[in-house]
C-alpha positions in Angstrom: -16.7 6.5 17.9 -19.7 7.8 15.9 -19.7 9.4 12.5 -22.5 11.0 10.5 -23.8 9.3 7.4 -23.3 11.3 4.3 -24.4 11.1 0.6 -21.9 9.0 -1.3 -19.0 10.8 -2.9 -17.6 10.0 -6.3 -14.5 8.6 -4.5 -16.4 6.3 -2.3 -18.5 5.0 -5.1 -15.5 4.5 -7.3 -13.7 2.6 -4.5 -16.7 0.3 -4.1 -16.9 -0.5 -7.8 -13.2 -1.2 -7.9 -13.6 -3.6 -5.0 -16.6 -5.3 -6.6 -14.7 -5.7 -9.9 -11.5 -6.9 -8.3 -10.0 -10.3 -8.7 -10.7 -11.6 -5.2 -13.4 -11.0 -2.6 -10.6 -11.5 0.0 -9.1 -8.1 -0.8 -5.6 -7.0 -1.7 -4.0 -7.0 1.8 -1.8 -10.0 2.5 -1.7 -11.3 6.1 1.5 -10.5 8.0 3.9 -13.5 8.2 5.7 -12.7 11.5 5.4 -15.6 14.0 4.2 -13.1 16.7 1.7 -11.3 14.4 -1.3 -9.7 16.0 -4.8 -10.8 14.9 -7.7 -8.6 14.2 -11.4 -9.5 13.5 -13.6 -7.0 11.6 -17.3 -7.5 12.4 -19.8 -5.7 10.3 -23.5 -5.4 10.8 -24.1 -3.1 7.9 -24.2 -3.7 4.1 -21.2 -3.3 1.8 -18.8 -3.0 4.7 -15.0 -2.8 4.2 -11.9 -2.4 6.4 -9.0 -0.7 4.6 -5.4 -0.9 5.7 -2.7 1.8 5.4 1.0 1.8 6.3 4.1 3.7 5.2 4.4 1.5 2.1 0.7 1.6 1.2 -0.6 5.1 1.6 -3.2 4.5 -1.0 -4.6 1.7 1.0 -5.2 -2.1 0.7 -8.5 -3.8 1.1 -9.2 -6.8 3.3 -12.4 -7.9 1.7 -16.1 -7.0 1.6 -19.0 -8.1 3.9 -22.7 -8.2 3.6 -22.9 -7.5 -0.2 -26.0 -8.7 -2.1 -24.0 -9.8 -5.1 -21.0 -11.4 -3.5 -20.5 -14.0 -0.8 -18.6 -12.8 2.3 -14.9 -13.3 2.4 -13.9 -16.4 4.3 -10.7 -14.9 5.7 -9.9 -16.5 9.1 -6.7 -16.6 11.2 -7.7 -18.9 14.1 -8.4 -16.4 16.8 -8.8 -17.7 20.3 -11.9 -15.6 21.2 -14.8 -16.5 18.9 -16.9 -13.9 17.0 -20.0 -12.4 18.6 -23.0 -14.7 18.2 -25.0 -11.9 16.6 -22.4 -11.0 14.1 -23.9 -10.5 10.6 -20.6 -11.0 8.9 -16.9 -10.9 9.8 -13.4 -11.4 8.5 -10.0 -11.9 10.2 -6.5 -10.8 9.3 -2.9 -10.8 10.7 -1.1 -7.6 11.4 2.6 -6.9 11.8 3.3 -6.0 15.5 5.1 -3.0 16.8 4.4 -0.6 13.9 1.7 2.1 13.7 -0.9 1.5 11.0 -4.0 3.3 10.0 -7.3 1.5 9.6 -10.5 2.8 8.0 -14.0 1.4 8.2 -16.4 2.2 5.4 -19.9 1.3 4.3 -22.0 2.1 1.2 -25.8 1.7 1.0 -26.2 3.3 -2.4 -27.7 6.4 -0.9 -25.2 7.1 2.0 -21.7 6.3 3.0 -20.2 6.3 6.5 -17.0 5.3 8.2 -14.2 6.1 10.6 -10.4 6.2 10.3 -8.1 5.5 13.3 -4.5 4.7 14.2 -3.4 1.4 15.8 0.0 0.0 16.9 -0.7 -3.8 17.2 1.0 -5.6 20.0 2.8 -8.9 19.5 0.4 -11.9 19.7 -2.5 -9.6 20.7 -6.0 -10.1 19.4 -8.3 -7.2 18.5 -11.9 -6.8 17.2 -13.4 -3.9 15.3 -17.2 -3.8 15.4 -19.0 -1.7 12.8 -22.7 -0.8 13.1 -25.0 1.7 11.5 -28.6 3.0 11.8 -30.5 5.7 9.9 -28.4 8.6 11.0 -25.0 7.3 12.3 -22.4 4.6 12.0 -20.3 3.5 14.9 -16.8 2.0 15.0 -15.7 0.2 18.2 -12.2 -1.2 18.9 -11.7 -3.8 21.5 -8.8 -6.0 22.9 -9.7 -9.7 23.0 -8.4 -12.0 25.7 -9.1 -15.4 27.2 -8.8 -15.0 31.0 -9.6 -17.9 33.4 -11.5 -19.6 30.6 -13.7 -16.6 29.8 -13.8 -14.3 26.8 -12.9 -10.7 27.8 -13.5 -7.7 25.5 -11.8 -4.5 26.7 -12.7 -1.3 24.9 -9.8 0.7 23.4 -10.3 4.4 22.7 -10.1 5.2 19.0 -7.2 7.6 18.3 -7.4 9.6 15.1 -4.1 11.5 14.9 -2.1 12.6 11.9 -0.4 9.7 10.2 3.2 10.9 9.7 4.1 7.9 7.6 1.7 9.1 4.8 1.4 12.8 5.5 1.2 14.8 2.2 1.0 11.7 0.0 -2.6 12.0 -1.1 -6.0 13.6 -0.2 -6.6 11.0 2.5 -3.5 12.1 4.3 -2.9 15.8 3.5 0.0 17.7 4.8 -0.9 19.5 8.0 0.3 22.9 9.2 0.7 24.1 12.8 -1.7 26.7 14.0 -0.3 30.2 14.3 -2.0 33.4 15.5 -2.0 34.7 12.0 -3.4 31.5 10.5 -6.2 31.3 13.1 -7.1 34.9 12.4 -7.5 34.2 8.7 -9.5 31.1 9.4 -11.9 33.0 11.7 -12.3 35.7 9.0 -13.5 33.1 6.5 -15.8 31.4 9.1 -17.3 34.7 10.2 -18.1 35.7 6.6 -19.6 32.4 5.7 -22.0 32.0 8.6 -25.4 33.5 8.5 -26.5 35.5 11.6 -29.0 32.8 12.7 -26.3 30.2 13.3 -23.8 32.4 15.0 -23.3 31.8 18.7 -24.6 34.4 21.0 -22.2 34.6 23.9 -24.9 36.0 26.1 -27.1 32.9 25.6 -24.3 30.4 25.5 -24.4 27.9 28.4 -21.0 26.5 29.3 -20.8 23.4 31.4 -17.9 23.4 33.9 -16.0 20.1 33.8 -14.6 20.5 37.2 -12.6 17.6 38.9 -15.8 16.8 40.9 -17.8 16.7 37.6 -15.2 14.4 36.0 -15.3 12.1 39.0 -19.1 11.8 38.8 -19.0 11.0 35.1 -16.4 8.4 35.5 -18.2 6.8 38.4 -21.4 6.6 36.3 -19.5 5.1 33.5 -17.9 2.4 35.8 -21.3 1.5 37.2 -22.8 1.0 33.7 -19.9 -1.2 32.5 -20.1 -3.6 35.4 -16.6 -4.8 35.1 -13.1 -3.5 35.9 -10.8 -1.8 33.3 -7.1 -0.9 33.7 -6.2 2.3 35.4 -4.6 3.6 32.2 -8.0 3.4 30.5 -9.6 5.6 33.1 -6.7 8.1 32.9 -7.2 8.4 29.2 -11.0 8.5 29.6 -10.6 11.4 32.1 -8.4 13.3 29.7 -10.8 12.8 26.8 -13.7 14.1 29.0 -11.8 17.2 29.9 -10.9 17.8 26.3 -14.5 17.4 25.3 -15.6 19.8 28.1 -13.0 22.4 27.1 -14.1 22.2 23.4 
């Protein structure tokens, strides 16, 4: 899942300074203590990278540490995961998560002139292992979630689609989780009025010139076949069902 890099906001800079001035480079999040706790590795290939944790009791977030900072050594958080970190990992940390309850995780980076990150929901499974890979280039940052498994003596990484839904546990608690309102015909009409007045003529869509690609069942089959060929390994049927739904939603949008 990609996100555009943006100039740093006051909130992002303040969060970074708070972290740098904190008592521990290991962050404020304590590992889950359940015997069947899930394990998650955060791998960051960008500077000043953090992974923040949110649940119903911590809607303002907890930190797990900082990676690739010039002034601080990387956190040494490790939880004994069965699948080792990628050989090319620039920095990584590991935490334990309480299984069976939905949480919200957020990647973030700060280069001094730009910030970038991605929030997503996750319900960890008991005894499962996950890996979040965080990369960046001059224009984008990318957050990737994978399930880790040891199968027949081999390390297997299975991509998991990032789901960014509302987080009901924290809805309305702060600006990160604002209260959402359902769309109604009247609300949509008011929104469109604001948008129409704010757009200059040159950026408005001309229906006569708009090219709409039809995501027919045949087109979806072709895209999925191309994706399978590029991956080179099998994924569960549920993955491809969700992938098809996401493609159709993208095409409709």
